[in-house]
C-alpha positions as CSV (number, residue, x, y, z in Angstrom):
1,X,11.1,41.2,15.0
2,X,12.9,41.2,11.5
3,X,10.9,39.2,9.2
4,X,13.4,39.3,6.7
5,X,15.6,37.4,8.7
6,X,12.7,34.7,9.5
7,X,12.0,34.4,5.8
8,X,15.8,33.8,5.0
9,X,16.0,31.3,7.8
10,X,13.1,29.3,6.8
11,X,14.5,29.4,3.2
12,X,17.9,28.4,4.2
13,X,16.3,25.5,6.1
14,X,14.5,24.3,3.4
15,X,17.8,23.9,1.2
16,X,19.9,22.7,4.1
17,X,21.1,18.8,4.5
18,X,18.3,16.8,6.5
19,X,19.5,15.0,9.4
20,X,18.5,11.5,9.3
21,X,16.6,10.8,12.7
22,X,15.6,7.2,14.1
23,X,12.2,8.1,13.9
24,X,12.5,8.5,10.1
25,X,14.2,5.4,9.7
26,X,11.5,3.6,11.7
27,X,8.7,5.1,9.4
28,X,10.6,3.9,6.4
29,X,11.3,0.5,7.6
30,X,7.4,0.5,8.4
31,X,6.4,1.2,5.2
32,X,8.8,-1.1,3.7
33,X,7.2,-3.7,5.5
34,X,3.8,-2.5,4.1
35,X,4.8,-1.7,0.3
36,X,4.3,-5.4,-1.1
37,X,1.0,-6.0,0.4
38,X,-0.4,-2.6,-0.7
39,X,1.2,-2.9,-4.1
40,X,-0.5,-6.6,-4.6
41,X,-3.8,-5.4,-3.1
42,X,-4.3,-2.5,-5.5
43,X,-3.2,-4.5,-8.5
44,X,-5.3,-7.6,-7.8
45,X,-8.3,-5.7,-6.9
46,X,-8.4,-3.5,-10.0
47,X,-7.4,-6.7,-12.4
48,X,-10.1,-8.9,-10.3
49,X,-13.1,-5.8,-10.5
50,X,-12.4,-5.4,-14.4
51,X,-12.8,-9.2,-14.7
52,X,-16.2,-8.9,-12.9
53,X,-17.4,-5.7,-14.7
54,X,-16.6,-7.6,-17.9
55,X,-18.7,-10.8,-17.3
56,X,-21.4,-8.7,-16.2
57,X,-21.1,-6.7,-19.4
58,X,-21.3,-10.2,-21.2
59,X,-24.0,-11.3,-19.0
60,X,-26.2,-8.1,-19.7
61,X,-25.3,-8.8,-23.9
62,X,-23.9,-5.6,-23.6
63,X,-20.4,-7.3,-24.9
64,X,-21.1,-10.3,-27.2
65,X,-19.8,-13.8,-25.7
66,X,-22.9,-15.0,-24.3
67,X,-24.8,-15.1,-20.8
68,X,-23.4,-18.1,-19.5
69,X,-20.0,-17.5,-20.2
70,X,-20.8,-13.7,-18.6
71,X,-21.9,-15.5,-15.9
72,X,-18.9,-17.4,-15.4
73,X,-16.8,-14.7,-15.8
74,X,-18.4,-12.4,-13.6
75,X,-18.0,-15.1,-10.7
76,X,-14.4,-15.3,-11.3
77,X,-13.9,-11.8,-10.6
78,X,-16.2,-12.0,-7.5
79,X,-14.0,-14.6,-6.4
80,X,-11.1,-12.6,-7.0
81,X,-12.3,-9.8,-5.1
82,X,-13.2,-11.9,-2.2
83,X,-9.8,-13.6,-1.9
84,X,-8.1,-10.3,-2.2
85,X,-8.3,-9.6,1.8
86,X,-6.9,-12.7,3.2
87,X,-4.3,-12.8,0.5
88,X,-3.3,-9.4,1.7
89,X,-3.3,-10.0,5.3
90,X,-0.7,-13.3,4.8
91,X,1.6,-10.8,2.5
92,X,1.4,-8.1,5.2
93,X,2.1,-10.8,7.8
94,X,5.2,-12.0,6.1
95,X,6.6,-8.8,5.2
96,X,6.2,-7.8,9.3
97,X,7.8,-10.9,9.8
98,X,10.8,-10.2,7.7
99,X,11.1,-6.4,9.2
100,X,10.1,-7.2,13.0
101,X,13.5,-7.6,14.3
102,X,14.9,-4.3,12.8
103,X,11.8,-2.4,13.6
104,X,11.5,-3.5,17.3
105,X,15.2,-2.7,17.8
106,X,14.9,0.6,16.5
107,X,11.9,1.4,18.5
108,X,13.7,0.2,21.6
109,X,16.7,2.7,20.7
110,X,14.4,5.1,20.6
111,X,12.3,4.6,23.3
112,X,15.4,4.5,25.6
113,X,16.8,7.7,24.6
114,X,13.7,9.6,25.7
C-alpha cells in the first residue's frame, strides 16, 4: 500500500473542480426556501428580546424612565417575542410555496434515476 499515492490523490481531490449533483442543487433550493424565514426570525427575536430587557430594566429602575413606562415597553417586547413564531411559520410557508414546484421536480428526477 503506497501511502504517498493515497495522500497525493486526497490532496488533488480537494483542488479538482467539483461536479454539481442534483442532490446538492436540491439542498441549495431547500436552504433558499428557508433562508428568509430564518433571517427574519433571528433578527426579530433579538430585537424583541432587547426591547423586553430594556423595559424590565426600566421597571426595576436600573435605567431611568419610570416603572409604568418600563412595564409598557416590557409588554411590547413580550408581544414581539410571542408573535415571532407565527410570523416565522407564515414566511416559511410562503418560501416553500415559492420553490415547491422546482424542489418537487428535482426530487422526482433524483428518485427516478435510482
